[in-house]
C-alpha positions as CSV (number, residue, x, y, z in Angstrom):
1,M,146.0,-51.2,99.6
2,S,143.1,-53.6,97.6
3,D,143.2,-56.0,101.1
4,L,140.3,-55.1,103.8
5,L,143.0,-56.6,106.6
6,D,145.8,-54.9,105.5
7,A,144.1,-51.7,105.1
8,Q,142.2,-52.3,108.9
9,M,145.5,-53.5,110.7
10,A,147.2,-50.4,109.0
11,H,144.8,-47.5,110.1
12,N,144.6,-49.6,113.6
13,E,148.2,-48.5,114.1
14,W,148.2,-45.0,112.3
15,A,145.1,-44.0,114.5
16,T,147.0,-45.1,117.7
17,E,149.9,-43.8,116.6
18,Q,147.9,-40.0,116.4
19,L,146.9,-40.4,120.0
20,L,149.9,-40.8,121.4
21,D,151.8,-38.2,119.2
22,A,148.6,-36.1,120.9
23,C,150.0,-37.5,124.2
24,A,153.1,-36.4,123.8
25,A,152.9,-33.0,124.5
26,L,150.6,-33.9,128.1
27,G,152.4,-33.9,131.8
28,D,152.3,-36.6,133.8
29,D,149.2,-35.4,135.8
30,Q,147.2,-35.2,132.2
31,L,148.8,-38.7,131.4
32,H,147.6,-39.9,134.1
33,A,144.5,-38.0,135.2
34,K,141.2,-40.4,136.2
35,F,138.7,-40.0,134.4
36,E,134.9,-41.7,134.6
37,I,135.4,-43.8,131.2
38,G,136.5,-46.7,130.0
39,I,140.2,-47.8,131.6
40,G,140.0,-44.6,133.5
41,S,143.2,-43.0,132.5
42,L,145.1,-42.4,129.2
43,H,148.0,-44.3,130.2
44,D,146.3,-47.1,131.5
45,S,143.9,-47.3,127.9
46,F,147.6,-47.6,126.2
47,V,148.7,-50.2,128.4
48,H,145.0,-51.9,128.1
49,L,144.9,-51.6,124.6
50,I,148.4,-53.1,123.9
51,G,148.0,-55.4,125.7
52,A,145.1,-57.0,124.8
53,M,147.1,-56.6,121.4
54,W,149.5,-58.8,122.3
55,V,147.5,-61.6,124.1
56,W,145.2,-62.0,121.3
57,T,148.2,-62.1,118.6
58,D,149.9,-64.7,120.5
59,T,146.3,-66.7,120.7
60,L,146.6,-65.9,116.5
61,G,150.4,-67.4,116.3
62,Q,149.5,-70.1,118.6
63,R,151.6,-69.5,121.3
64,T,152.3,-69.2,125.3
65,P,150.7,-66.2,126.0
66,R,152.9,-63.1,127.7
67,P,152.0,-62.2,130.6
68,W,148.7,-59.5,130.9
69,I,150.9,-55.6,131.2
70,D,150.7,-54.4,134.2
71,E,149.5,-50.6,134.6
72,A,151.7,-50.3,137.7
73,P,155.1,-48.7,135.9
74,R,154.3,-45.5,134.5
75,R,155.7,-45.8,131.1
76,S,156.6,-43.1,129.2
77,I,154.8,-42.4,125.5
78,E,157.9,-43.3,123.9
79,E,157.8,-46.0,126.2
80,L,154.2,-46.6,124.8
81,R,155.0,-46.2,121.4
82,A,158.1,-48.5,121.3
83,M,155.8,-51.1,122.4
84,H,152.8,-50.7,120.6
85,R,154.3,-50.6,117.2
86,T,156.1,-54.4,118.1
87,A,152.4,-55.4,119.3
88,A,151.4,-53.6,116.0
89,A,154.3,-55.2,113.9
90,D,153.5,-59.2,115.6
91,L,149.9,-58.9,114.8
92,A,150.5,-57.9,111.1
93,S,152.8,-61.5,111.3
94,V,150.4,-63.7,112.2
95,A,147.4,-62.8,111.2
96,R,147.9,-65.3,107.8
97,L,149.0,-68.1,109.5
98,G,146.0,-70.0,109.1
99,P,142.8,-69.4,107.2
100,M,140.4,-66.7,108.3
101,E,137.8,-69.8,109.4
102,Q,140.2,-71.9,111.4
103,T,139.7,-72.5,115.1
104,L,142.0,-70.9,117.8
105,T,141.9,-71.7,121.5
106,R,142.5,-69.5,124.5
107,E,143.1,-69.8,128.0
108,R,142.4,-67.5,130.6
109,Q,141.9,-67.4,134.1
110,G,141.2,-71.6,133.6
111,K,138.8,-71.5,131.3
112,V,139.7,-72.6,127.1
113,T,137.6,-70.9,124.8
114,S,137.8,-71.0,120.9
115,Y,137.2,-68.8,118.2
116,Q,137.8,-67.8,114.1
117,R,140.8,-66.3,113.4
118,Q,138.8,-63.9,111.7
119,V,136.3,-62.8,114.9
120,I,139.8,-62.1,117.4
121,L,141.2,-60.2,114.5
122,G,137.6,-58.4,114.1
123,H,137.9,-58.1,118.1
124,V,141.2,-56.6,118.1
125,L,140.8,-54.4,115.9
126,T,137.3,-53.1,116.9
127,H,138.6,-53.1,120.3
128,A,141.4,-50.8,119.8
129,M,138.5,-48.3,117.8
130,H,136.1,-48.2,120.9
131,H,139.1,-47.3,123.8
132,R,140.5,-45.0,121.3
133,A,137.1,-43.1,121.5
134,Q,137.0,-43.2,125.0
135,M,140.7,-41.7,124.9
136,L,139.1,-38.8,121.8
137,N,137.1,-38.1,125.4
138,M,139.6,-38.1,127.6
139,L,141.6,-35.5,125.9
140,R,138.8,-33.5,125.1
141,G,137.9,-32.9,128.8
142,L,141.7,-32.3,129.0
143,G,141.2,-29.5,127.1
144,V,143.2,-30.9,123.9
145,N,142.3,-28.7,120.8
146,P,142.2,-29.7,118.1
147,L,141.7,-33.6,118.7
148,P,143.9,-36.1,116.5
149,P,142.7,-38.0,113.9
150,S,141.3,-40.9,114.4
151,S,138.8,-42.2,111.9
152,M,139.6,-44.8,108.6
153,V,138.0,-41.8,106.3
154,E,141.3,-39.1,107.9
155,W,143.4,-42.1,107.3
156,S,142.8,-42.6,103.6
157,R,143.2,-38.1,104.0
158,A,146.3,-38.4,105.1
159,G,147.3,-41.2,102.5
160,C,146.8,-44.0,103.9
161,P,150.4,-44.1,105.3
162,A,152.2,-46.8,107.3
163,R,154.3,-46.4,110.1
């Protein structure tokens, strides 16, 4: 890929898929095990990561934001995978709807804030990376070995695969 944003979005999707694959072998107790890091469990971290993608994607698309995804229903890895794939495709579809310097507004809890399109995209991608690092530590705590690949270098070595 010659475009950095396209590469980052493809890597973001691939790296999260690697974690989903690693979690597919876990039992329900492991998926919901509580850790003193990040959101607290692998399941809730996936829900948070996907929910944030949806909310920010709605901002990028200048649409009414979807309601926040609730952690309460226990979702299977396959449900989370389907939600993630939908969110990633949606993000890719709105990422370039305007110039990177375009200012977009977001309303949250009655407060309106403004961000440039490029800032939102940078945030979405680094936010996901941040939580994936926490999830790798959760997997380590559960004794998963080897840990799934997740870095952009590992993605490149894997041939820069798309979904």
